[in-house]
Phi, psi and omega in degrees: 000135176298135188298327181285324169298317177306309180301320181287323180298327184056228185292353172287337192308306186290332179287323179269354187302320173304327178289309187282337178272003183273164180291333182290321175294326181297321180289320179302313184294327175291319184290320181292320174307315178298320185288319180286333181283321187264341184221167169274119185235161179226152357281184176304147185309318182297345184249006179301327181249022183299328180303324180288321177302312181286338176235093173298154186302317181296335182261359190291129183228324184230138165243111174258124187254121172255198185261289171214169180297159173304131188265009185245016172098000184261358185291143185243345189103350168246123190308137176067354183272160172226152179252019184228015178083347180289135176263113176287166175306315185291315183291323177304318180286325180298308181303319183293318180293319181303308183294313186291331174297330180260006176069037182244149170286152179292127181275120188291348179261017181304141185278101182287353178292333183065013181293333175293330175289314183297323184291342179258015172104014175262107180279123178256092188236140173264159174301320178239128188269004176212165179206154172272144184308128170067020176226084181303139183067014190285341179250020180300317184292322181299316180267014181302125176090346186289293188298324178291333177289324177296318181292320179301328183276332174290312178305310188282333188245005176229168183230153169065033177267141171265116176266123177243120182242116181246117183093162189296321180295314182295325174292323176296324175299315179302317178301319183288348170264031173064048172256127179267109180272080178268341182225163177300325181220131178204158181286147171287339178232086182306330182280350174237093182302130178085003185292309171212160181227153180234135175233130176229154179197163176301163179294142180301331186289339185296334178293332175292337180251003183241359183081021177087014183248009186293333181117352178285323174293128180096353184292341175062024187303316183301321177287318186293320180306310182286344172293320184285324189277149174298319174234133190286161172263142180265098181286349183258003184292143180238074183276075182301327174294349183255359184293141175242153174271151176290144184264109181280153165088346180295145181249125175248339170239137185258117185266166179221158178095000000 
């Protein structure tokens, strides 16, 4: 495992070591090196594994799974987040659902970095961790199998996690860790009540193309997450004193040529 990756992973490192030390990851790393050398890709190389850095394994309580990073330059390494206050169609609808499910007016100063979620134990991870500029899902094949292996290790080594799948790709990953989606919410281990929970809904962006009828609005996932957790997450928190800046320039993949 690359030392810089290991440092960023923190306490995830021993848990994910079999993935990062595998021949399959060696190929993934080589393919990404080619992509970043020949094309403009997002997020910045230093932020590819940023979700793990911001949400350490010991603090993990919720996993929210997206599709792939924004392909227009605003990706930060945290699924659905932006670092410039700009609301993408997905994030705009997420913020709307969050506020409306709690009976609040939308706060125009909402922190789009979502770092306040990550610091409270919400892992914001995409099915693909990178993307080529202006080509959504372009790295899907490169990352195939990676995120599902991460989810399997969370399932096996953690307790009482809420898995949230927004969109078909995210739901497919949850299905691959042997979830039978017969109800909107159910335990991954029916014989162990409360072990893990699953919430699924259409992708937030779908509301922008369906006139608000896709099914993400009204899913009440933010309310349900806190119903399951022993201590609630403050999705409205604005911890300016805890903010960290993105670190530019660190190299996790070594290019040649």
